[in-house]
C-alpha positions in Angstrom: 173.7 109.1 194.6 173.4 109.5 191.2 169.5 110.5 191.7 170.0 112.9 194.5 173.0 114.6 192.3 170.1 114.6 189.1 167.8 116.1 191.6 170.0 118.6 192.9 170.7 119.9 189.6 167.2 120.1 188.6 166.7 122.3 191.6 169.6 124.6 190.9 168.7 125.2 187.3 164.8 125.8 188.2 166.2 128.1 190.7 168.5 129.7 188.1 165.2 130.1 186.0 163.4 131.8 188.8 166.2 134.3 189.6 166.2 135.4 185.7 162.7 135.5 185.8 162.3 138.1 188.3 165.1 140.3 187.7 164.0 140.7 184.1 160.9 141.8 185.4 161.7 143.9 187.8 163.9 145.8 185.5 160.7 145.9 182.4 158.7 147.4 185.5 161.2 149.8 187.1 163.9 150.5 184.2 163.8 152.0 180.6 163.6 149.8 177.5 167.2 149.9 176.6 168.3 148.5 180.0 165.5 145.6 179.7 167.1 144.9 176.7 170.3 144.5 177.9 169.2 142.5 180.7 167.8 140.1 178.4 170.4 139.8 176.0 173.0 139.1 179.5 170.2 136.4 180.6 170.4 134.6 177.1 174.4 134.5 177.5 174.0 133.0 181.4 171.9 130.1 179.8 173.9 130.0 176.6 176.8 129.7 178.9 175.0 127.2 181.5 174.2 124.7 178.2 177.9 124.9 176.9 179.5 124.3 180.3 177.2 121.6 181.3 178.4 118.0 180.7 176.2 116.2 178.5 175.7 115.6 174.7 175.5 118.3 172.8 172.9 118.7 169.8 174.5 120.7 166.8 171.1 122.2 165.9 170.3 123.4 169.2 173.7 124.4 169.8 173.4 126.7 166.5 169.5 127.9 167.7 171.0 128.8 171.0 174.2 130.8 169.4 171.8 132.6 166.9 169.2 133.6 169.6 172.2 135.2 171.3 173.6 137.1 168.2 169.7 138.1 167.3 169.5 139.7 170.7 172.5 142.1 169.9 170.8 143.5 167.0 167.7 143.8 169.3 170.1 147.0 171.6 169.7 148.9 167.9 166.2 147.6 167.2 165.3 151.0 165.9 167.8 151.3 163.3 166.9 149.6 160.0 169.9 147.5 159.7 169.5 146.2 163.3 165.6 145.4 162.8 166.8 143.6 159.7 169.0 141.3 161.4 166.8 141.0 164.1 163.9 139.8 161.9 166.5 137.7 160.1 168.2 136.2 162.7 164.6 135.5 164.4 163.5 133.2 161.5 166.8 131.6 161.0 166.3 130.7 164.6 163.1 129.0 164.4 164.3 127.2 161.3 166.7 125.9 163.3 164.1 124.6 165.8 162.3 122.8 162.9 165.3 121.4 161.3 166.2 119.9 164.5 162.8 118.1 164.8 162.6 117.1 161.2 164.0 113.3 161.0 161.4 112.9 163.7 158.3 113.2 162.0 159.4 111.2 158.6 156.7 108.8 157.6 154.2 110.4 160.2 150.6 109.7 159.6 148.4 112.6 159.9 144.8 112.1 161.1 142.1 113.9 159.7 141.3 116.1 162.6 144.9 116.9 162.8 144.8 117.9 159.3 142.0 120.4 160.2 143.6 121.9 163.2 146.8 122.5 161.0 145.1 124.2 158.8 143.2 126.2 161.1 145.8 127.5 162.5 147.8 128.3 159.4 144.7 130.7 158.2 144.4 132.0 161.7 147.9 132.9 161.7 148.0 133.9 157.8 145.0 136.2 158.4 146.7 137.4 161.6 149.8 138.3 159.8 148.0 140.1 157.0 146.0 142.3 159.2 149.0 143.0 161.1 151.0 143.9 157.9 148.1 146.4 157.1 148.2 147.9 160.6 152.0 148.5 160.8 152.6 149.3 156.9 153.7 152.7 158.2 156.4 151.4 160.4 158.1 149.8 157.5 160.9 151.7 155.7 161.6 149.4 152.9 160.6 146.3 151.0 163.6 144.4 152.6 161.7 145.1 156.1 158.0 144.3 154.8 159.8 140.8 153.1 161.6 139.8 156.2 158.4 140.5 158.4 156.4 138.0 156.9 159.4 135.8 156.6 159.7 135.7 160.5 155.8 135.3 160.6 155.8 132.4 158.0 158.6 130.6 160.1 156.8 131.1 163.5 153.6 129.5 161.9 155.5 126.4 160.6 157.3 126.1 164.1 153.9 126.1 165.7 152.3 123.7 163.2 155.5 121.3 163.7 155.2 121.3 167.3 151.8 120.0 167.0 152.6 117.4 164.6 155.3 116.1 166.7 153.3 116.1 169.8 150.7 114.7 168.5 153.0 111.6 167.0 154.7 111.0 170.2 152.6 112.1 172.6 156.0 112.2 175.1 157.0 114.4 178.0 159.7 115.4 175.6 157.3 116.5 172.4 155.3 118.3 174.9 158.2 120.2 176.3 158.8 120.9 173.0 155.4 122.1 172.2 155.8 124.5 175.5 158.9 125.9 174.9 157.4 126.5 171.2 154.2 128.1 171.9 156.2 130.3 174.7 158.6 131.9 172.1 155.4 132.6 169.9 153.5 133.9 172.7 156.4 136.5 173.7 156.5 137.5 170.2 152.8 138.3 170.0 153.1 140.0 173.3 155.8 142.1 172.2 154.4 143.3 168.9 151.3 144.4 171.0 153.3 146.0 173.7 155.7 147.8 171.0 153.7 149.0 168.0 150.3 149.2 170.2 151.3 150.9 173.3 150.0 148.1 175.4 153.1 148.1 178.3 151.3 145.7 180.5 152.1 143.1 177.4 156.2 143.7 177.9 155.8 141.6 180.8 154.5 139.3 179.2 156.7 139.2 176.6 159.7 139.1 179.0 157.9 136.1 181.0 157.4 134.1 178.0 160.6 134.4 176.7 162.9 133.8 179.3 160.6 130.4 179.9 161.1 129.7 176.2 164.7 129.9 176.5 165.0 127.9 180.2 162.9 125.1 178.8 164.7 125.2 175.3 168.3 124.7 177.1 166.6 121.8 179.2 165.0 120.1 176.2 168.9 120.7 174.8 170.6 119.0 177.9 168.1 116.7 178.5 169.2 113.3 176.4 167.5 111.0 178.9 164.0 111.9 178.2 165.2 111.7 174.6 166.5 108.1 175.2 162.9 107.5 176.7 160.9 108.8 174.0 162.7 106.7 171.2 162.4 103.5 173.4 158.4 104.6 173.7 158.0 104.8 170.2 159.7 101.7 169.5 157.6 99.6 171.9 154.4 101.2 171.0 155.2 101.1 167.3 156.2 97.5 167.6 153.1 96.2 169.8 150.7 98.2 166.5 
């Protein structure tokens, strides 16, 4: 009975994500930017409510992060206003910080291999260079020094988040660490797609932005509620560590 109930719950949640994806992509295709942003905010609110109402152990970092994502998208509704843009970047960076903070305890005493160090350094250098190039290309868009600083801060947190996911997955190599990696890079791909869509006029990228964002939020809620995978990861790592 428990297995059947678990499977039924997973199916219902998967159908919810598919529904949100379809609705968001249709709105992006046929309606204006303002309505699209409103539907995205509503989607986050639905997933946050699902997370809060679902029975199980709640992680304070994940709960806080989901709340920040929700508030961030409230400011997304007034993205073109200077203070709305500032709060959007600030809260986005804070959301990524909470994602990193939630994993930090798992990364203590991590042994870094030479290959992982090389990959991490290449990732940091590539993203830093890209961020610098984008800053040069978008400099005319910024209204003051605070916006420039927040843009760099947001980009830096994105890089740190990506590195955290790689190190975490390299250390544990579990289903949970892979899920975390998928959701992290879905957030990153969403941000990159949104930038190209909004600032460079590649309208097709709005679809990629929304697809990756809803997938990231869906995976994040699943990650937060799937306490069973956290237990499995702990016991698997303890077993491997002791055998070694």
